[in-house]
Every structure is written in C-alpha cells, then in structure tokens.
C-alpha positions in Angstrom: 0.0 0.0 0.0 1.4 3.4 -1.0 1.0 6.7 0.8 2.3 10.2 0.4 5.7 10.8 1.9 5.7 13.3 4.7 8.6 15.7 5.1 11.5 14.2 7.0 11.2 16.9 9.7 9.3 20.0 10.3 10.5 23.0 8.3 13.3 24.6 10.3 12.7 27.9 11.9 14.8 30.9 10.8 17.9 31.3 12.9 17.6 34.0 15.5 20.5 36.4 15.9 22.3 36.3 19.2 21.8 40.0 19.7 20.3 42.8 17.8 22.9 45.5 17.8 22.0 49.1 17.2 23.7 51.0 14.4 25.3 54.2 15.4 26.4 55.1 11.9 26.4 53.8 8.4 30.0 52.7 8.9 29.2 50.7 12.0 26.1 49.3 10.3 28.2 48.0 7.5 30.5 46.1 9.9 27.5 44.2 11.2 25.9 43.2 8.0 24.7 39.7 7.7 27.2 37.2 6.4 24.6 34.6 5.4 25.0 34.1 1.6 21.8 33.9 -0.4 22.5 30.3 -1.5 21.4 29.2 2.0 18.0 31.0 1.5 15.5 29.2 -0.7 18.0 26.7 -1.8 16.4 23.7 -3.6 17.2 20.4 -2.0 20.2 18.6 -3.5 21.4 21.7 -5.3 25.1 22.1 -6.1 27.1 24.9 -4.5 26.1 28.2 -6.0 29.8 29.0 -6.8 29.4 26.6 -9.7 26.2 28.1 -11.1 25.7 30.4 -14.0 22.9 32.7 -15.0 20.4 31.8 -17.7 17.7 33.9 -19.4 14.7 31.9 -20.7 12.5 33.8 -23.1 10.0 33.7 -26.0 11.0 35.0 -29.4 8.5 37.6 -30.6 8.9 36.8 -34.3 8.7 33.0 -34.3 7.2 32.3 -30.9 10.1 30.0 -30.1 11.0 29.1 -26.6 14.7 30.1 -26.3 17.5 30.6 -23.7 20.9 32.2 -23.4 23.2 31.3 -20.5 26.6 32.3 -19.3 29.2 30.0 -20.8 30.7 29.4 -17.4 30.2 30.7 -13.8 30.7 34.5 -13.9 31.6 34.0 -17.5 30.7 35.8 -20.8 27.4 35.4 -22.7 27.3 33.7 -26.1 26.2 35.6 -29.2 23.4 33.3 -30.1 20.3 32.2 -28.3 19.6 28.4 -28.0 16.5 26.5 -28.8 14.6 24.8 -26.0 11.5 23.2 -27.5 9.7 23.0 -30.9 6.6 24.9 -31.8 5.3 28.4 -30.9 4.7 29.5 -27.3 2.5 32.2 -25.8 3.5 32.6 -22.1 6.0 31.0 -19.8 7.7 31.0 -16.4 10.9 29.3 -15.2 12.5 28.1 -12.1 14.6 25.1 -10.8 13.9 21.4 -10.2 14.6 19.8 -6.9 18.1 18.8 -8.1 18.9 22.3 -9.5 18.1 21.9 -13.2 16.3 24.7 -15.0 12.6 24.0 -15.5 10.0 25.8 -17.7 6.3 25.8 -17.7 4.8 27.3 -20.8 1.7 27.5 -23.0 2.0 26.2 -26.6 0.2 28.2 -29.2 -3.2 26.8 -30.2 -4.1 25.2 -26.8 -4.8 26.2 -23.2 -2.9 23.1 -22.1 0.4 23.9 -20.4 3.7 22.0 -20.8 6.5 21.2 -18.5 10.1 21.1 -19.8 13.4 20.7 -17.9 17.1 20.4 -18.6 18.0 16.8 -19.2 19.7 15.3 -16.1 22.3 13.7 -18.4 24.0 16.7 -19.9 26.8 15.8 -22.2 28.8 18.3 -24.2 28.8 22.1 -24.3 25.1 22.4 -25.6 22.3 22.3 -23.1 19.9 19.4 -23.6 16.2 19.6 -22.7 13.5 17.0 -22.1 10.6 16.8 -24.4 7.6 18.9 -23.3 5.2 17.0 -21.0 1.6 18.2 -20.9 0.2 19.1 -17.4 -3.3 20.0 -18.6 -5.2 23.2 -18.2 -7.4 24.7 -15.5 -11.1 24.0 -16.3 -12.7 26.7 -18.3 -9.6 28.8 -18.8 -9.4 30.5 -22.2 -6.1 32.3 -21.7 -3.6 33.2 -18.9 -2.6 36.6 -17.4 0.3 35.5 -15.2 2.3 32.3 -14.5 4.5 31.9 -11.4 6.7 29.1 -10.1 8.3 28.2 -6.7 9.9 25.3 -4.9 8.1 24.0 -1.8 9.5 22.6 1.5 10.3 19.3 -0.2 11.9 21.0 -3.2 9.1 20.1 -5.5 7.9 22.5 -8.2 4.6 24.3 -7.6 3.0 26.4 -10.4 0.4 29.2 -9.9 -1.5 31.2 -12.5 -4.3 33.7 -13.0 -6.6 33.1 -16.0 -8.6 35.4 -18.2 -11.4 35.5 -15.6 -9.0 36.4 -12.8 -9.3 33.0 -11.1 -6.3 31.6 -9.3 -5.1 28.1 -10.0 -2.4 25.9 -8.5 -0.7 22.6 -9.6 2.3 20.8 -8.0 4.6 17.9 -8.5 3.2 15.1 -6.3 5.4 14.0 -3.4 7.1 10.7 -3.5 5.1 7.8 -2.1 6.1 5.3 0.5 5.7 1.7 -0.5 6.4 -1.5 1.5 8.8 -4.0 0.1 10.1 -7.3 1.4 13.8 -7.8 1.8 15.9 -10.8 2.8 18.6 -10.0 5.4 20.8 -11.9 7.7 20.8 -10.4 11.2 24.1 -9.7 12.9 25.4 -12.8 14.8 23.1 -15.1 12.9 23.6 -17.3 9.8 19.8 -17.7 9.1 18.3 -15.2 6.6 15.0 -13.7 7.4 12.4 -11.7 5.4 11.5 -8.2 6.6 9.1 -5.6 5.4 10.5 -2.1 5.0 9.2 1.2 3.9 11.0 2.8 0.9 10.4 5.9 -1.2 9.2 5.5 -4.7 8.2 8.1 -7.4 4.5 9.0 -7.3 2.1 7.1 -9.5 0.9 10.4 -11.0 3.7 13.0 -11.5 1.5 16.1 -11.2 -1.6 16.9 -9.1 -4.9 18.0 -10.6 -5.4 21.7 -11.1 -6.7 23.2 -7.9 -8.6 26.5 -7.7 -7.7 28.8 -4.8 -10.1 31.4 -3.5 -10.1 35.0 -4.8 -9.6 36.8 -8.0 -6.4 38.4 -9.2 -4.8 39.9 -12.2 -1.2 39.2 -11.3 0.4 36.8 -8.8 3.9 36.2 -7.4 5.1 33.1 -5.5 8.1 32.8 -3.2 9.6 30.0 -1.1 10.0 31.3 2.4 12.8 30.6 4.9 10.8 27.8 6.5 10.0 26.2 3.2 6.4 27.2 3.0 5.3 29.1 -0.2 3.8 32.6 0.1 1.7 34.2 -2.6 1.2 37.9 -3.3 -1.3 39.3 -5.7 -2.9 42.4 -7.2 -6.5 42.5 -8.4 -8.2 44.6 -11.1 -8.9 47.4 -8.5 -5.2 47.5 -7.6 -5.8 46.1 -4.2 -2.8 44.0 -2.8 -3.3 40.6 -1.1 -1.1 37.9 0.6 -1.5 34.4 1.8 0.8 31.4 2.5 0.8 27.7 3.0 -0.4 26.8 6.4 1.6 23.5 6.5 5.0 22.6 4.9 3.5 20.0 2.6 0.3 21.6 1.2 -1.7 19.3 -1.0 -5.2 20.9 -1.0 -6.8 24.3 -1.0 -7.6 24.0 2.7 -3.8 23.9 3.4 -3.6 27.6 2.6 -4.4 30.6 4.9 -7.0 32.9 3.6 -6.2 35.9 1.5 -5.5 39.1 3.5 -5.9 42.5 1.9 -2.8 44.5 2.9 -3.2 47.8 1.1 -4.8 50.8 3.0 -6.4 54.1 2.1 -3.0 55.7 2.8 -1.0 53.4 0.6 -3.4 53.8 -2.4 -3.5 51.1 -5.0 -0.4 49.0 -6.1 0.9 48.4 -9.6 4.0 46.2 -8.9 5.4 44.0 -6.2 8.8 42.3 -5.4 8.9 39.8 -2.5 12.2 38.6 -1.2 13.5 36.6 1.8 15.9 38.8 3.8 19.0 38.0 5.9 17.0 37.6 9.1 14.8 34.8 7.5 11.8 37.0 7.2 9.8 37.4 4.0 9.9 41.0 2.9 7.4 42.6 0.4 8.3 45.7 -1.5 5.4 47.1 -3.5 5.1 50.0 -5.9 2.0 52.1 -5.5 0.2 54.0 -8.2 1.9 57.2 -7.1 5.3 55.7 -7.9 6.5 55.2 -4.3 8.1 52.0 -3.0 6.6 50.8 0.3 7.9 47.9 2.5 6.3 45.5 4.9 7.9 42.3 6.4 7.2 39.3 8.6 7.8 40.0 12.3 8.9 37.5 13.6 10.2 35.5 10.7 8.0 32.6 9.6 4.9 34.0 11.2 1.7 35.4 9.8 2.3 38.7 11.6 3.5 41.6 9.5 4.9 45.1 10.1 3.1 48.3 9.2 3.9 49.8 5.8 7.1 51.8 5.8 9.3 53.4 3.1 12.9 52.6 2.3 13.2 56.1 0.8 11.0 58.7 -0.8 11.3 59.2 -4.6 10.9 62.7 -6.0 10.3 61.4 -9.5 7.6 58.6 -9.5 8.8 55.1 -10.3 7.1 52.7 -12.7 9.0 49.4 -12.2 10.7 47.6 -9.3 12.9 44.6 -8.7 14.3 43.1 -5.4 17.3 40.8 -5.0 19.8 39.3 -2.5 23.5 40.1 -3.0 26.4 37.9 -2.0 26.5 39.1 1.6 22.9 38.2 2.2 21.5 41.8 2.2 18.6 43.1 0.1 19.1 45.4 -2.8 16.2 47.2 -4.7 16.5 48.5 -8.2 13.9 50.7 -9.9 13.3 53.0 -12.9 11.5 56.3 -12.7 9.3 58.1 -15.2 12.4 59.9 -16.5 13.8 56.4 -17.2 16.6 56.8 -14.7 17.6 53.6 -12.9 18.2 53.8 -9.1 19.3 51.3 -6.5 18.7 51.2 -2.8 20.9 48.8 -0.7 20.0 47.6 2.7 22.9 48.3 5.1 21.4 46.7 8.3 18.4 44.4 8.5 18.1 44.8 12.3 17.7 48.5 12.1 16.3 48.7 8.5 19.1 51.0 7.6 19.2 51.8 3.8 21.5 53.6 1.5 18.7 55.6 0.0 17.8 55.8 -3.7 20.9 56.4 -5.9 21.0 57.0 -9.6 23.3 54.6 -11.5 22.1 54.2 -15.1 19.3 55.0 -17.5 17.5 53.7 -20.5 16.1 55.3 -23.7 12.8 53.5 -23.4 10.5 51.9 -20.8 11.8 48.7 -19.2 11.1 45.9 -16.9 13.8 45.0 -14.4 15.0 41.6 -12.9 17.7 40.9 -10.4 19.7 37.7 -9.7 23.2 37.0 -8.6 26.3 35.7 -10.3 28.3 32.7 -9.0 30.6 35.0 -7.2 27.7 36.7 -5.4 27.6 40.0 -7.4 24.1 41.0 -8.3 23.2 41.1 -12.0 20.5 43.4 -13.3 18.6 42.5 -16.4 16.6 45.1 -18.4 13.9 44.1 -20.8 13.4 47.3 -22.7 10.3 48.0 -24.9 11.6 49.0 -28.3 9.8 51.2 -31.0 8.9 48.1 -33.0 6.8 46.7 -30.1 9.3 43.9 -29.2 11.8 43.9 -26.4 15.6 44.1 -26.1 17.5 42.5 -23.2 20.7 43.8 -21.6 22.5 43.2 -18.4 25.1 44.8 -16.0 26.5 43.6 -12.7 27.9 45.0 -9.5 31.7 45.4 -9.6 31.9 43.4 -6.4 29.9 41.9 -3.5 28.3 44.6 -1.5 29.5 47.2 -3.9 27.5 50.4 -4.6 29.3 50.6 -8.0 27.9 49.0 -11.1 29.4 48.3 -14.5 28.9 51.3 -16.8 28.6 49.5 -20.1 25.6 47.2 -20.6 26.0 43.7 -22.2 23.4 43.3 -24.8 21.9 39.9 -25.1 19.6 41.0 -27.9 18.5 44.3 -29.3 14.9 43.2 -30.3 12.5 40.3 -30.8 11.9 39.2 -27.2 8.4 38.9 -25.9 9.0 37.7 -22.3 11.9 36.6 -20.1 12.6 34.8 -16.8 16.1 34.9 -15.2 17.2 31.8 -13.3 20.5 30.5 -11.8 21.4 27.2 -13.4 23.0 24.9 -10.8 23.8 22.1 -13.3 25.6 23.6 -16.3 26.6 21.3 -19.1 30.0 19.7 -18.9 
C-alpha cells in the first residue's frame, strides 16, 4: 500500500540572531551586515554549490514564438552571441525556475491550446550544448481561455509548484506530487546469525501520478507572485483589477489541497493607495519582505515579524522618490542583504541597498544608469555573489531588447557602466534563473 511521503522533519525555523545591535552610523552598520550568503536561503534540496552556477535567461522569441534561452558560458563567464532553442513549436506565455536537483525548469503554454507543458534540462548533460527533455503536458485549469500571469516556486520538499491567473481572474495551482512510501520485502541476515529472514520495510518511490490536478484557490487576481519562504512554505502575493494587494501562505509545509492555505489578507490601506507592482524577497534575518510600488510611484515595505509568522509590520518606506517610479525589482546580494532596483518616469535607474536588516538602515535611492525606453527589471546574482541586473526594454517596433550589467563586487555600490546586450529586439517575455547544473 502506498501513501504520500511526509517531510522528514518540520521546516526549520529561521535562525535567530544572538543579539540585535543598534547602528550608530552607516560605517558601523556596514561592519555588522549579515554574512549569510543567499544560497542558503530558498536553496532547492540537493542543489550544487552556487559558486558553480551560471545565470540563464529563458524567453520567448517575438517573431517566431520559439522558446529560447541564453546562459553564461561558465560561472561568472561571458554570454554567447546566439540564443539556444529549448522546444519546438510556438509559445505564448511562460515561467521558469529550478527542479529539486537544481536543473532549470520551464512551464509554458503552446500556441493553439490552453494546455500547459513542463520542460526541464536533461539530467544527463553531455557536451557544451544544453539538452532539454521533451515537453510534457500538465493539462489546463477547467474553463480557462487564456492566462494573465504564471509563477513558479519550490516548496519545502523542493518540488515545483505552479500558480497562475486566468482570463477570468481565477487563481489556479498545480504541483509535482510527493514521493510515495511503499512497502517491500527484503531478505537480510541479522548480525550474529547465519539464518536469513524476510523483513518488510518502507521505501520511497516516485508518485504514481507525477502532477496533481489543477486546484482553484479562492479569490480573483490579475497578477500573482510566489516565493519560497525561509521555513520552506510558499507565500503568494497578488494584485486584483482594482489595484488592491493581497497575501496568503501555505499553512503547512506540505500543502496538498486548497484548505492547506491561509485565507487571502488584503494589505493595502487608504494611505498606501493602489499598487501596480510587487517584489517579494526573503531577507537575511529569515523574514519574508514585500516591496510594493503604488500608483503614485512610491516603493513601500512590509515584512514578517517575527520571521516565519503570519504577523507583518506596518507599511514603511525605504526612501522617498521625488520622481515617481514605474517598475521595481528586489534581489539578495552575496553578503545576504537586500538590494532594490527601480526605474522612474524619466527612465533613470536607481538602486537602494540595505545596510542593516536589524535597524532597517538603507543607502537611499541612488541613480546609477538610465535607458532610452521603458523597461522591466529583474535581479539575480552571479556565481561570485555579485548582483546582476537584467533590463527588458520596450523598443519602438513593439518587441523587447534584453541587456545586463553587474555590481563590480559583492556589497558594492558601484555598477558596471557598459551594458552587455543579449539581444536588441524580438523578445516577448523573459525569466532569469540561476542554473546549478551547467553542461560539462
């Protein structure tokens, strides 16, 4: 008889600091910054050391609809000139993340159907060219005609969970089923005996059905974001058509049904006004932080207190912006601290680095680059811990270009001046991931 495998242990609580020192100045705050590297936060089970990873951009080609990718040739290395092909056919929308063992995974919608497909890097990489498994259908939510937003996260077991909002604003969820426990008989010879005996033991086996059914969660949203928290439970954040902002989280580490989620909590207020963008990130103290951009172009901040709880701080600001912002990204740099990057209505890019998580001490918004056109920003980190910023810029022809720059060092407030262009047009959508299993 088979049953679902329970987690080996309860999700660990976030480590508590021995003391919470007070910062007397920016200099003293810098000396006390967290030394917890981001690899130990939200790290998929079985993943390789992040020093061996490389950044990969997964995207959809605007002209052909092809699912494509471009990855650093080596950890911290250069980018190739050409994009590589992932799967045949044309594709409409996608998201990307990592499998339990650190391979890049993609969930995407093929053209001409509402059924979604799952694709992953082949576990047996041989040679310098990435190999991908054939697309595997995971079905479609009942009654969905199209999709507004896809999101992916790893749960407490490292399994992939996918979330989406459909054309009606309904929220759907599907996940890789946990391994099952089966009983098998084995013949052993006990110590000190010469007589074999037959014993029945429990062993893990792959699930009979790789994916769950599509499960509808309560509520209606336009866009949704998913993040694995420090204790392994996934948190969701979403914005509805009226620009109200909501959050919920898994109530148990191994959530398998809709009842395993907390209810949605509306977290905007009359003072915050409506929200247009959001950027959740797990900070160096183990707490989930939510940075959200309101319709007035200001970045606001709320976080779990204490870490892992369903109690959150009041809204605060990491710094006021004289010129309203229109896009926002959040990331974790190599020393474990949070960095925000945004672009304002004059298309000037600014960063804001957290100096001390205990005191919520920030550098303040600092200009460091600009773009000729409107852009969407994404942050991830290189194998050496330097943050990399990716800009998907809307070009005059209606397609997008993609370019990237990095910090000059871990914890640096300097950024490379010259952008590395990955393409100057013909991109529809991108997702940036950190490939832990590059080809050999």
